[in-house]
KEDOTOR-840819 format. One record per atom (N, C-alpha, C, CB): atom name; residue in three letters; residue number from 1; x, y, z. Coordinates in steps of 0.1 Angstrom, whole numbers. Glycine has a CB too. Example, Ala and Ser with C-alpha at 12.3 -4.5 7.8 and 13.67 -1.06 7.14 Angstrom:
BEGIN
   site   code   pos       u       v       w
      N    Ala     1     132     -57      78
     CA    Ala     1     123     -45      78
      C    Ala     1     132     -33      78
     CB    Ala     1     113     -45      90
      N    Ser     2     128     -22      71
     CA    Ser     2     137     -11      71
      C    Ser     2     129       0      79
     CB    Ser     2     141      -6      57
// end
This chain:
BEGIN
   site   code   pos       u       v       w
      N    Leu     1      10      -8      -1
     CA    Leu     1      -7       1      -4
      C    Leu     1       6       9       3
     CB    Leu     1     -29      -4       5
      N    Pro     2       6      24      -3
     CA    Pro     2      11      38      -9
      C    Pro     2      13      41       8
     CB    Pro     2      -2      50     -21
      N    Val     3      23      48      16
     CA    Val     3      31      48      26
      C    Val     3      15      59      29
     CB    Val     3      52      55      25
      N    Gly     4      10      72      26
     CA    Gly     4       2      85      28
      C    Gly     4      -9      72      29
     CB    Gly     4       2     100      15
      N    Phe     5     -10      63      23
     CA    Phe     5     -29      55      22
      C    Phe     5     -24      46      39
     CB    Phe     5     -35      38       0
      N    Arg     6     -11      37      37
     CA    Arg     6     -12      37      54
      C    Arg     6     -10      41      66
     CB    Arg     6     -11      31      58
      N    Val     7      -5      56      61
     CA    Val     7      -5      66      79
      C    Val     7     -17      71      78
     CB    Val     7       7      82      82
      N    Ala     8     -27      78      74
     CA    Ala     8     -42      80      71
      C    Ala     8     -47      69      75
     CB    Ala     8     -46      83      57
      N    Arg     9     -51      54      70
     CA    Arg     9     -56      47      79
      C    Arg     9     -53      42      95
     CB    Arg     9     -56      38      73
      N    Phe    10     -42      46      98
     CA    Phe    10     -40      37     111
      C    Phe    10     -44      49     119
     CB    Phe    10     -23      31     116
      N    Ala    11     -46      62     113
     CA    Ala    11     -43      76     121
      C    Ala    11     -61      76     123
     CB    Ala    11     -34      93     110
      N    Leu    12     -70      69     115
     CA    Leu    12     -79      74     112
      C    Leu    12     -85      59     118
     CB    Leu    12     -80      81      99
      N    Ala    13     -80      47     125
     CA    Ala    13     -80      42     132
      C    Ala    13     -81      45     148
     CB    Ala    13     -74      39     128
      N    Gly    14     -70      50     150
     CA    Gly    14     -66      54     164
      C    Gly    14     -82      60     168
     CB    Gly    14     -52      66     164
      N    Leu    15     -86      72     165
     CA    Leu    15     -97      85     161
      C    Leu    15    -107      71     166
     CB    Leu    15     -99      94     140
      N    Leu    16    -102      68     158
     CA    Leu    16    -119      52     158
      C    Leu    16    -123      46     177
     CB    Leu    16    -108      28     147
      N    Leu    17    -104      45     175
     CA    Leu    17    -108      39     185
      C    Leu    17    -110      39     198
     CB    Leu    17    -104      33     185
      N    Leu    18    -107      56     204
     CA    Leu    18    -112      63     214
      C    Leu    18    -125      61     212
     CB    Leu    18    -108      76     216
      N    Ala    19    -133      60     198
     CA    Ala    19    -151      63     205
      C    Ala    19    -154      51     205
     CB    Ala    19    -164      73     197
      N    Gly    20    -149      41     210
     CA    Gly    20    -152      30     214
      C    Gly    20    -157      18     203
     CB    Gly    20    -160      34     224
      N    Cys    21    -162      15     203
     CA    Cys    21    -163       2     196
      C    Cys    21    -181      -4     196
     CB    Cys    21    -152      -9     207
      N    Gly    22    -181     -16     184
     CA    Gly    22    -200     -19     184
      C    Gly    22    -198     -31     180
     CB    Gly    22    -211     -10     172
      N    Thr    23    -209     -35     173
     CA    Thr    23    -211     -48     166
      C    Thr    23    -203     -63     159
     CB    Thr    23    -215     -43     157
      N    Thr    24    -198     -68     158
     CA    Thr    24    -191     -75     149
      C    Thr    24    -191     -76     137
     CB    Thr    24    -192     -84     151
      N    Ser    25    -181     -71     129
     CA    Ser    25    -181     -70     110
      C    Ser    25    -172     -83     106
     CB    Ser    25    -171     -52     103
      N    Ile    26    -173     -95     118
     CA    Ile    26    -158     -98     108
      C    Ile    26    -162    -120     114
     CB    Ile    26    -135     -85     119
      N    Asp    27    -163    -122     108
     CA    Asp    27    -176    -141     116
      C    Asp    27    -164    -145     117
     CB    Asp    27    -191    -156     103
      N    Ala    28    -166    -161     118
     CA    Ala    28    -157    -167     123
      C    Ala    28    -143    -172     117
     CB    Ala    28    -164    -175     126
      N    Thr    29    -141    -169     109
     CA    Thr    29    -135    -170      96
      C    Thr    29    -126    -162      96
     CB    Thr    29    -142    -169      85
      N    Gly    30    -126    -151      94
     CA    Gly    30    -112    -138      98
      C    Gly    30    -123    -131      90
     CB    Gly    30     -90    -139      91
      N    Ala    31    -136    -135      79
     CA    Ala    31    -139    -125      69
      C    Ala    31    -146    -114      76
     CB    Ala    31    -148    -131      58
      N    Leu    32    -146    -108      66
     CA    Leu    32    -159     -92      65
      C    Leu    32    -165     -99      56
     CB    Leu    32    -154     -72      58
      N    Val    33    -177    -101      64
     CA    Val    33    -188    -101      66
      C    Val    33    -198     -83      69
     CB    Val    33    -187    -111      76
      N    Gly    34    -209     -87      63
     CA    Gly    34    -218     -67      61
      C    Gly    34    -223     -60      54
     CB    Gly    34    -213     -57      62
      N    Ser    35    -231     -46      62
     CA    Ser    35    -231     -42      50
      C    Ser    35    -231     -18      55
     CB    Ser    35    -247     -53      39
      N    Trp    36    -221     -15      51
     CA    Trp    36    -222      -6      56
      C    Trp    36    -226       9      44
     CB    Trp    36    -210      -9      64
      N    Gly    37    -228      19      50
     CA    Gly    37    -233      31      44
      C    Gly    37    -223      41      52
     CB    Gly    37    -250      34      48
      N    Gly    38    -225      56      40
     CA    Gly    38    -220      69      47
      C    Gly    38    -223      76      34
     CB    Gly    38    -204      71      54
      N    Pro    39    -221      81      33
     CA    Pro    39    -220      97      21
      C    Pro    39    -209      92      11
     CB    Pro    39    -212     116      31
      N    Asn    40    -221      92      -3
     CA    Asn    40    -219      81     -14
      C    Asn    40    -207      68     -13
     CB    Asn    40    -215      89     -27
      N    Arg    41    -211      62      -8
     CA    Arg    41    -204      49     -10
      C    Arg    41    -212      44       5
     CB    Arg    41    -183      49     -11
      N    Lys    42    -210      29      -3
     CA    Lys    42    -221      15       2
      C    Lys    42    -213      -1      -1
     CB    Lys    42    -238      16     -11
      N    Val    43    -215       0       8
     CA    Val    43    -200     -17      12
      C    Val    43    -207     -28      13
     CB    Val    43    -189     -19      31
      N    Thr    44    -207     -41       8
     CA    Thr    44    -219     -52      10
      C    Thr    44    -203     -65      12
     CB    Thr    44    -235     -55     -10
      N    Ala    45    -205     -66      21
     CA    Ala    45    -195     -82      25
      C    Ala    45    -201     -90      26
     CB    Ala    45    -186     -85      37
      N    Ser    46    -195    -103      17
     CA    Ser    46    -202    -117      19
      C    Ser    46    -189    -129      23
     CB    Ser    46    -212    -121       4
      N    Thr    47    -196    -136      24
     CA    Thr    47    -176    -148      21
      C    Thr    47    -174    -145       6
     CB    Thr    47    -176    -174      23
      N    Ser    48    -185    -144      -2
     CA    Ser    48    -179    -149     -17
      C    Ser    48    -175    -136     -24
     CB    Ser    48    -191    -158     -26
      N    Glu    49    -181    -125     -19
     CA    Glu    49    -185    -113     -31
      C    Glu    49    -181    -100     -23
     CB    Glu    49    -206    -113     -37
      N    Val    50    -182     -91     -24
     CA    Val    50    -178     -78     -22
      C    Val    50    -181     -67     -27
     CB    Val    50    -170     -78     -22
      N    Phe    51    -186     -57     -33
     CA    Phe    51    -192     -48     -37
      C    Phe    51    -188     -33     -30
     CB    Phe    51    -204     -53     -36
      N    Val    52    -189     -21     -34
     CA    Val    52    -185     -14     -27
      C    Val    52    -191      -6     -43
     CB    Val    52    -170     -15     -19
      N    Ser    53    -205       3     -37
     CA    Ser    53    -212       9     -46
      C    Ser    53    -207      30     -44
     CB    Ser    53    -231       4     -41
      N    Leu    54    -206      33     -60
     CA    Leu    54    -200      49     -57
      C    Leu    54    -211      54     -65
     CB    Leu    54    -182      54     -63
      N    Pro    55    -214      65     -61
     CA    Pro    55    -226      74     -72
      C    Pro    55    -232      68     -82
     CB    Pro    55    -220      87     -80
      N    Cys    56    -214      68     -94
     CA    Cys    56    -217      67    -110
      C    Cys    56    -204      53    -105
     CB    Cys    56    -212      87    -124
      N    Met    57    -205      45    -100
     CA    Met    57    -197      33    -101
      C    Met    57    -200      20     -95
     CB    Met    57    -186      36     -96
      N    Arg    58    -196      10     -97
     CA    Arg    58    -194      -5     -86
      C    Arg    58    -181     -11     -89
     CB    Arg    58    -206     -19     -90
      N    Ile    59    -177     -10     -80
     CA    Ile    59    -165     -26     -75
      C    Ile    59    -165     -31     -73
     CB    Ile    59    -157     -32     -70
      N    Arg    60    -158     -45     -81
     CA    Arg    60    -158     -61     -69
      C    Arg    60    -146     -60     -67
     CB    Arg    60    -162     -79     -75
      N    Leu    61    -149     -62     -52
     CA    Leu    61    -138     -72     -46
      C    Leu    61    -133     -90     -45
     CB    Leu    61    -140     -69     -33
      N    Glu    62    -120     -89     -48
     CA    Glu    62    -120    -103     -47
      C    Glu    62    -127    -109     -35
     CB    Glu    62    -106    -107     -46
      N    Gly    63    -132    -116     -30
     CA    Gly    63    -134    -121     -15
      C    Gly    63    -132    -136     -13
     CB    Gly    63    -149    -116     -10
      N    Pro    64    -134    -137      -2
     CA    Pro    64    -137    -127       6
      C    Pro    64    -124    -124      13
     CB    Pro    64    -150    -129      15
      N    Ile    65    -129    -116      21
     CA    Ile    65    -118    -105      20
      C    Ile    65    -115    -108      36
     CB    Ile    65    -124     -87      15
      N    Gln    66     -97    -109      42
     CA    Gln    66     -96    -116      59
      C    Gln    66     -94    -100      64
     CB    Gln    66     -79    -130      65
      N    Val    67     -96    -102      76
     CA    Val    67     -94     -93      80
      C    Val    67     -82     -93      95
     CB    Val    67    -106     -89      80
      N    Ala    68     -74     -87      90
     CA    Ala    68     -57     -91     101
      C    Ala    68     -68     -88     119
     CB    Ala    68     -37     -70      97
      N    Ser    69     -54     -94     125
     CA    Ser    69     -62     -89     136
      C    Ser    69     -64     -76     146
     CB    Ser    69     -59     -96     143
      N    Asp    70     -51     -71     137
     CA    Asp    70     -52     -54     141
      C    Asp    70     -68     -50     137
     CB    Asp    70     -38     -42     130
      N    Gly    71     -80     -56     125
     CA    Gly    71     -86     -51     122
      C    Gly    71     -87     -45     108
     CB    Gly    71     -85     -47     130
      N    Ser    72     -70     -49     102
     CA    Ser    72     -70     -38      85
      C    Ser    72     -70     -53      75
     CB    Ser    72     -50     -24      82
      N    Phe    73     -72     -50      65
     CA    Phe    73     -78     -52      52
      C    Phe    73     -75     -50      37
     CB    Phe    73     -86     -48      52
      N    Ala    74     -68     -49      33
     CA    Ala    74     -67     -47      19
      C    Ala    74     -76     -63      10
     CB    Ala    74     -48     -46      16
      N    Ala    75     -77     -60       1
     CA    Ala    75     -86     -66     -16
      C    Ala    75     -78     -57     -30
     CB    Ala    75    -110     -60     -16
      N    Ile    76     -81     -61     -40
     CA    Ile    76     -82     -62     -50
      C    Ile    76     -94     -66     -63
     CB    Ile    76     -75     -67     -48
      N    Gly    77    -105     -62     -66
     CA    Gly    77    -107     -59     -81
      C    Gly    77    -105     -56     -94
     CB    Gly    77    -110     -57     -82
      N    Thr    78    -121     -47     -96
     CA    Thr    78    -117     -43    -111
      C    Thr    78    -136     -40    -110
     CB    Thr    78    -108     -58    -126
      N    Val    79    -133     -28    -116
     CA    Val    79    -146     -20    -116
      C    Val    79    -157     -31    -119
     CB    Val    79    -145      -7    -128
      N    Asp    80    -169     -30    -119
     CA    Asp    80    -181     -32    -122
      C    Asp    80    -187     -35    -127
     CB    Asp    80    -185     -30    -122
      N    Ala    81    -196     -14    -126
     CA    Ala    81    -204     -16    -135
      C    Ala    81    -202       6    -134
     CB    Ala    81    -220     -29    -130
      N    Thr    82    -204      10    -144
     CA    Thr    82    -204      20    -149
      C    Thr    82    -213      27    -153
     CB    Thr    82    -200      18    -154
      N    Ser    83    -220      38    -150
     CA    Ser    83    -233      49    -159
      C    Ser    83    -227      58    -178
     CB    Ser    83    -236      66    -145
      N    Trp    84    -209      51    -176
     CA    Trp    84    -204      52    -188
      C    Trp    84    -198      46    -193
     CB    Trp    84    -200      57    -190
      N    Leu    85    -201      45    -208
     CA    Leu    85    -191      31    -214
      C    Leu    85    -180      30    -212
     CB    Leu    85    -190      30    -225
      N    Gly    86    -176      28    -212
     CA    Gly    86    -160      18    -204
      C    Gly    86    -160      25    -197
     CB    Gly    86    -144      16    -209
      N    Gly    87    -146      19    -192
     CA    Gly    87    -140      15    -171
      C    Gly    87    -146       6    -168
     CB    Gly    87    -142      25    -157
      N    Val    88    -158      -5    -171
     CA    Val    88    -155     -16    -168
      C    Val    88    -147     -27    -172
     CB    Val    88    -161     -19    -169
      N    Gly    89    -139     -34    -161
     CA    Gly    89    -130     -42    -158
      C    Gly    89    -113     -35    -155
     CB    Gly    89    -132     -51    -169
      N    Thr    90    -115     -16    -154
     CA    Thr    90    -104     -16    -149
      C    Thr    90     -99     -20    -134
     CB    Thr    90    -104      -6    -151
      N    Pro    91     -88     -21    -132
     CA    Pro    91     -84     -24    -122
      C    Pro    91     -87     -12    -107
     CB    Pro    91     -70     -28    -126
      N    Ala    92     -94     -24    -101
     CA    Ala    92     -90     -16     -85
      C    Ala    92     -85     -21     -70
     CB    Ala    92    -101     -10     -82
      N    Arg    93     -85     -13     -64
     CA    Arg    93     -75     -18     -49
      C    Arg    93     -86     -13     -37
     CB    Arg    93     -55      -6     -46
      N    Ala    94     -85     -20     -30
     CA    Ala    94     -90     -15     -17
      C    Ala    94     -77     -18     -10
     CB    Ala    94    -103     -23     -11
      N    Ser    95     -79     -10       6
     CA    Ser    95     -74     -12      19
      C    Ser    95     -87      -5      27
     CB    Ser    95     -58      -4      23
      N    Gly    96     -77      -5      42
     CA    Gly    96     -89       0      54
      C    Gly    96     -93      -9      67
     CB    Gly    96    -103       3      46
      N    Val    97     -97      -4      77
     CA    Val    97     -98      -7      89
      C    Val    97    -111      -8      94
     CB    Val    97     -92       2      94
      N    Val    98    -115     -28     101
     CA    Val    98    -128     -22     104
      C    Val    98    -123     -23     122
     CB    Val    98    -145     -32      98
      N    Val    99    -132     -11     131
     CA    Val    99    -130      -8     137
      C    Val    99    -149      -8     147
     CB    Val    99    -121       1     132
      N    Gly   100    -150     -14     154
     CA    Gly   100    -163     -16     163
      C    Gly   100    -176     -21     150
     CB    Gly   100    -167       1     173
      N    Asn   101    -187      -9     150
     CA    Asn   101    -194      -9     134
      C    Asn   101    -183      -2     129
     CB    Asn   101    -210       1     129
      N    Arg   102    -180       4     120
     CA    Arg   102    -172      15     119
      C    Arg   102    -160       6     106
     CB    Arg   102    -164      19     137
      N    Leu   103    -161      12      95
     CA    Leu   103    -152       9      86
      C    Leu   103    -150      16      77
     CB    Leu   103    -153       0      82
      N    Ile   104    -133      19      82
     CA    Ile   104    -126      30      70
      C    Ile   104    -118      25      60
     CB    Ile   104    -116      39      75
      N    Leu   105    -127      29      43
     CA    Leu   105    -122      26      36
      C    Leu   105    -117      32      24
     CB    Leu   105    -127      19      36
      N    Gly   106    -107      30      20
     CA    Gly   106    -100      39      11
      C    Gly   106    -107      31      -7
     CB    Gly   106     -78      37      15
      N    Ile   107    -101      33     -14
     CA    Ile   107    -110      22     -25
      C    Ile   107     -99      31     -38
     CB    Ile   107    -134      26     -27
      N    Glu   108     -94      31     -50
     CA    Glu   108     -89      36     -56
      C    Glu   108     -86      27     -74
     CB    Glu   108     -78      40     -46
      N    Trp   109     -90      31     -85
     CA    Trp   109     -89      29     -95
      C    Trp   109     -80      35    -102
     CB    Trp   109     -98      30     -98
      N    Gln   110     -74      28    -116
     CA    Gln   110     -65      29    -122
      C    Gln   110     -73      43    -131
     CB    Gln   110     -58      15    -128
      N    Asn   111     -68      53    -140
     CA    Asn   111     -77      63    -147
      C    Asn   111     -70      54    -165
     CB    Asn   111     -70      85    -141
      N    Ala   112     -73      56    -175
     CA    Ala   112     -72      54    -185
      C    Ala   112     -56      52    -192
     CB    Ala   112     -79      61    -188
      N    Gln   113     -45      59    -191
     CA    Gln   113     -32      57    -189
      C    Gln   113     -31      43    -175
     CB    Gln   113     -26      75    -184
      N    Gly   114     -35      41    -174
     CA    Gly   114     -29      25    -168
      C    Gly   114     -21      36    -150
     CB    Gly   114      -9      12    -184
      N    Gln   115     -28      45    -143
     CA    Gln   115     -15      49    -137
      C    Gln   115     -26      51    -124
     CB    Gln   115      -4      65    -145
      N    Trp   116     -23      50    -117
     CA    Trp   116     -31      50    -101
      C    Trp   116     -30      61     -98
     CB    Trp   116     -25      41     -89
      N    Pro   117     -41      71     -88
     CA    Pro   117     -37      76     -87
      C    Pro   117     -34      85     -71
     CB    Pro   117     -42      77     -95
      N    Pro   118     -23      98     -72
     CA    Pro   118     -16     100     -63
      C    Pro   118     -22      94     -42
     CB    Pro   118     -14     115     -68
      N    Asp   119     -36      95     -43
     CA    Asp   119     -40      92     -29
      C    Asp   119     -54      85     -33
     CB    Asp   119     -40     106     -17
      N    Pro   120     -55      76     -27
     CA    Pro   120     -68      68     -21
      C    Pro   120     -81      78     -18
     CB    Pro   120     -63      60      -5
      N    Ser   121     -91      77     -24
     CA    Ser   121    -108      84     -19
      C    Ser   121    -109      78      -9
     CB    Ser   121    -123      80     -29
      N    Val   122    -108      81       4
     CA    Val   122    -112      71      23
      C    Val   122    -128      80      26
     CB    Val   122     -94      78      44
      N    Ser   123    -130      72      30
     CA    Ser   123    -142      68      41
      C    Ser   123    -144      65      54
     CB    Ser   123    -147      59      38
      N    Thr   124    -153      65      62
     CA    Thr   124    -157      61      72
      C    Thr   124    -174      62      70
     CB    Thr   124    -149      70      82
      N    Leu   125    -173      46      71
     CA    Leu   125    -186      39      67
      C    Leu   125    -193      38      77
     CB    Leu   125    -185      26      61
      N    Thr   126    -208      37      84
     CA    Thr   126    -210      30      98
      C    Thr   126    -223      16      92
     CB    Thr   126    -219      44     113
      N    Arg   127    -217       4      97
     CA    Arg   127    -223      -5      98
      C    Arg   127    -240      -4      99
     CB    Arg   127    -216     -11     106
      N    Gly   128    -251      -7      91
     CA    Gly   128    -261     -11      87
      C    Gly   128    -272       8      84
     CB    Gly   128    -265     -25     101
      N    Gln   129    -260      14      85
     CA    Gln   129    -262      27      82
      C    Gln   129    -267      28      60
     CB    Gln   129    -245      35      89
      N    Glu   130    -270      29      57
     CA    Glu   130    -281      36      45
      C    Glu   130    -272      44      38
     CB    Glu   130    -294      45      50
      N    Val   131    -269      45      25
     CA    Val   131    -260      50      19
      C    Val   131    -266      67      17
     CB    Val   131    -257      40       6
      N    Thr   132    -261      72      18
     CA    Thr   132    -263      86      10
      C    Thr   132    -259      94       4
     CB    Thr   132    -265      93      13
      N    Trp   133    -267      94      -7
     CA    Trp   133    -266     101     -27
      C    Trp   133    -266     114     -26
     CB    Trp   133    -280      98     -39
      N    Pro   134    -255     122     -36
     CA    Pro   134    -255     133     -34
      C    Pro   134    -275     138     -43
     CB    Pro   134    -238     138     -41
      N    Asp   135    -276     144     -40
     CA    Asp   135    -289     152     -43
      C    Asp   135    -301     140     -46
     CB    Asp   135    -287     162     -57
      N    Gly   136    -300     134     -32
     CA    Gly   136    -307     115     -29
      C    Gly   136    -305      99     -41
     CB    Gly   136    -328     118     -28
      N    Arg   137    -299     107     -49
     CA    Arg   137    -300      96     -60
      C    Arg   137    -283      95     -65
     CB    Arg   137    -311     101     -74
      N    Thr   138    -290      82     -71
     CA    Thr   138    -274      78     -77
      C    Thr   138    -273      77     -94
     CB    Thr   138    -270      59     -71
      N    Cys   139    -266      75    -100
     CA    Cys   139    -265      74    -120
      C    Cys   139    -266      61    -118
     CB    Cys   139    -249      79    -131
      N    Leu   140    -260      45    -105
     CA    Leu   140    -271      28    -113
      C    Leu   140    -276      26    -109
     CB    Leu   140    -269      14    -114
      N    Ala   141    -287      24    -112
     CA    Ala   141    -305      24    -108
      C    Ala   141    -301       5    -101
     CB    Ala   141    -322      26    -129
// end
């Protein structure tokens, strides 16, 4: 993982640790399971597949995502759906940390030139919370 991404991930995790813990998001095998939402992001994870929904894009991560003892995880995948032509099949990657009922997720995908962005998009999501889309809607139905 890029250094800045790792630092941001653990800094946010530390803040959440101070805030307390909630329900578990890890099954008996150590896999990330559940549904989290927040501004412009939704994550749905099962032991077989993980989807990250963005306003105009959906990313499918290879599952199951194994969570380390410190709550951290990393996964690779591809862009699964977009609201525009092209983009489907583009490599994507995610990493983050689970702290109680919070999921801190960094997600990024390659641009048309095959380059990764300098910094991932990082969001803090809450287990069981509905996603809030801009203007109350999403590009993907």
